[in-house]
C-alpha positions as CSV (number, residue, x, y, z in Angstrom):
1,M,44.8,167.8,144.0
2,K,44.4,164.1,143.6
3,R,44.8,163.6,147.3
4,I,42.1,166.1,148.2
5,I,39.7,164.5,145.8
6,L,40.4,161.0,147.2
7,L,40.1,162.3,150.8
8,L,36.7,163.9,150.0
9,F,35.5,160.7,148.3
10,F,36.7,158.6,151.3
11,V,35.0,160.9,153.8
12,T,31.8,161.0,151.7
13,V,31.6,157.2,151.5
14,S,32.5,156.6,155.1
15,Q,29.9,159.0,156.4
16,S,27.0,157.9,154.2
17,Q,23.9,156.2,155.6
18,S,23.0,154.0,152.7
19,F,24.2,153.0,149.2
20,K,22.2,152.6,146.0
21,V,23.2,151.4,142.5
22,G,21.5,152.8,139.5
23,A,21.5,152.9,135.7
24,N,20.8,155.9,133.6
25,F,20.0,156.2,129.9
26,S,19.8,159.6,128.4
27,I,19.6,161.4,125.1
28,K,22.0,164.4,124.8
29,F,21.4,167.3,122.3
30,V,25.0,168.6,121.7
31,S,25.9,171.9,120.1
32,I,29.3,171.5,118.2
33,E,31.4,174.0,116.4
34,T,33.7,172.8,113.6
35,T,36.6,175.0,112.5
36,S,38.5,174.0,109.4
37,T,41.6,175.7,107.9
38,T,42.5,175.3,104.2
39,I,46.1,176.1,103.2
40,F,46.6,176.6,99.4
41,G,50.3,177.2,99.3
42,P,53.2,179.5,100.2
43,G,52.4,183.2,100.1
44,I,48.6,182.5,100.0
45,E,46.6,183.2,103.2
46,P,44.8,180.2,104.7
47,I,41.0,180.3,104.7
48,T,39.3,179.4,107.9
49,R,35.7,178.2,108.0
50,E,33.5,177.8,111.0
51,K,30.3,175.7,111.0
52,D,27.8,175.0,113.9
53,N,26.2,171.6,114.1
54,S,23.8,169.9,116.4
55,V,24.4,166.3,117.2
56,T,22.3,163.8,119.1
57,A,24.2,161.4,121.4
58,Y,23.1,158.5,123.5
59,S,24.5,157.9,126.9
60,F,24.4,154.9,129.3
61,N,25.8,155.3,132.9
62,I,26.0,153.2,136.0
63,D,26.1,155.1,139.2
64,L,26.7,154.6,142.9
65,T,24.7,156.9,145.3
66,A,25.8,157.5,148.9
67,D,22.9,159.0,150.9
68,F,24.0,161.2,153.8
69,N,20.5,161.7,155.0
70,K,16.9,162.2,153.7
71,Y,17.9,165.3,151.8
72,A,21.5,165.0,150.5
73,A,23.6,162.4,148.5
74,A,26.9,162.1,146.7
75,I,26.8,160.3,143.3
76,G,29.6,158.8,141.3
77,E,28.9,157.9,137.6
78,I,30.8,155.9,135.0
79,G,29.4,155.4,131.5
80,Y,29.7,155.5,127.7
81,I,28.3,158.0,125.2
82,S,27.9,157.4,121.5
83,G,27.4,160.2,119.0
84,S,28.5,161.5,115.6
85,Q,30.9,164.3,114.5
86,G,33.7,162.5,116.4
87,Y,31.9,162.8,119.8
88,G,31.8,159.6,121.7
89,G,33.7,157.9,124.5
90,F,33.7,157.3,128.3
91,D,32.3,159.6,131.0
92,L,33.4,159.7,134.7
93,G,31.5,162.1,136.9
94,F,30.8,163.2,140.5
95,Y,27.6,164.9,141.5
96,Y,25.8,166.2,144.6
97,S,22.1,165.7,144.9
98,T,19.7,167.5,147.1
99,N,15.9,167.6,147.5
100,Y,15.6,170.2,150.2
101,L,13.0,172.1,148.2
102,H,10.5,169.3,147.6
103,E,10.4,165.6,148.3
104,K,9.8,164.5,144.7
105,F,12.1,167.0,143.0
106,Y,15.9,167.2,143.3
107,L,18.8,169.3,142.0
108,K,22.0,167.6,140.8
109,P,25.0,169.8,140.2
110,G,28.3,168.2,139.4
111,I,31.3,167.9,137.2
112,Y,32.6,165.1,134.9
113,A,35.3,164.2,132.6
114,H,34.6,163.0,129.0
115,L,37.4,160.8,127.5
116,N,36.8,161.2,123.8
117,I,37.6,158.2,121.6
118,P,38.8,159.2,118.0
119,S,36.2,158.1,115.4
120,A,38.7,158.0,112.4
121,P,42.3,157.0,112.1
122,Y,43.5,160.5,111.7
123,D,41.5,162.0,114.6
124,V,43.1,162.9,117.9
125,G,40.8,162.4,120.9
126,K,41.0,164.6,124.0
127,T,39.7,164.6,127.6
128,I,37.4,167.4,128.4
129,I,36.0,168.6,131.7
130,I,32.2,169.5,131.7
131,S,30.2,171.2,134.4
132,S,26.6,170.1,134.8
133,L,23.5,171.5,136.4
134,G,20.7,169.0,136.4
135,G,17.6,167.9,138.2
136,G,15.1,165.2,138.4
137,I,11.6,164.1,139.3
138,R,10.8,160.9,141.2
139,I,8.2,159.0,139.3
140,S,8.2,156.0,141.6
141,K,10.5,154.6,144.3
142,K,12.9,153.2,141.7
143,L,12.3,155.3,138.6
144,F,13.3,158.9,138.0
145,L,13.1,161.3,135.0
146,E,16.3,163.5,134.8
147,G,17.4,166.5,132.8
148,A,20.6,168.5,132.7
149,Y,22.2,171.5,131.1
150,Q,26.0,171.0,130.6
151,I,28.7,173.5,129.7
152,P,32.3,172.3,128.9
153,I,35.2,173.9,130.8
154,T,37.6,172.8,128.1
155,K,35.9,172.9,124.7
156,T,38.1,171.1,122.1
157,Y,37.3,167.4,122.2
158,S,38.8,166.2,118.9
159,K,41.3,167.3,116.2
160,D,41.5,166.0,112.7
161,S,45.2,165.9,111.9
162,K,44.7,165.1,108.2
163,F,42.3,167.9,107.2
164,G,43.1,170.5,110.0
165,E,39.6,170.5,111.6
166,L,39.0,171.3,115.3
167,Y,35.8,170.0,117.0
168,K,34.6,172.1,119.9
169,L,31.8,171.5,122.2
170,N,29.6,174.5,123.0
171,D,26.9,173.1,125.3
172,M,24.6,170.2,125.9
173,F,21.1,169.5,127.1
174,S,20.2,166.0,128.2
175,I,17.0,164.2,129.2
176,G,16.9,160.7,130.4
177,I,15.6,158.0,132.8
178,K,17.2,156.6,135.9
179,L,16.5,153.2,137.4
180,V,17.7,152.5,141.0
181,F,18.2,148.9,142.2
């Protein structure tokens, strides 16, 4: 699988017409489910509680865009996201961008990995894979407004080993700006 991804990346880069570097700042509205289990003792059934939370996270990414032609491009992103409820860490993603429908609007489907960093000493961070369907509007030649809806393929991103809590990501909506250099 790694070889196929590397081959696709190499073919993508070698066949591109131009490269652009950009920076993206976005605000993510994250829906999180927390499950906690309380164990009272032997012979007593544990109590499980579920709680839904909404978290606002802030993301900063650097990207490299390889344009194939006027209508299609491949994008690689690397960045950092900061949030609460134990959600924060590094992102690494690959996207395809197309503006076949209209010159100023584009679609940006893709997939990325979020490497969660534990926020407390007893947290266990995990890597989750997230699918994304986004789009954008070109405001000027170097400035874009972007939005995306993201659904995790693997949901559990952190585990509290001390209190027995699991943190699961339900979905995300993000809005941000992108500056191309």
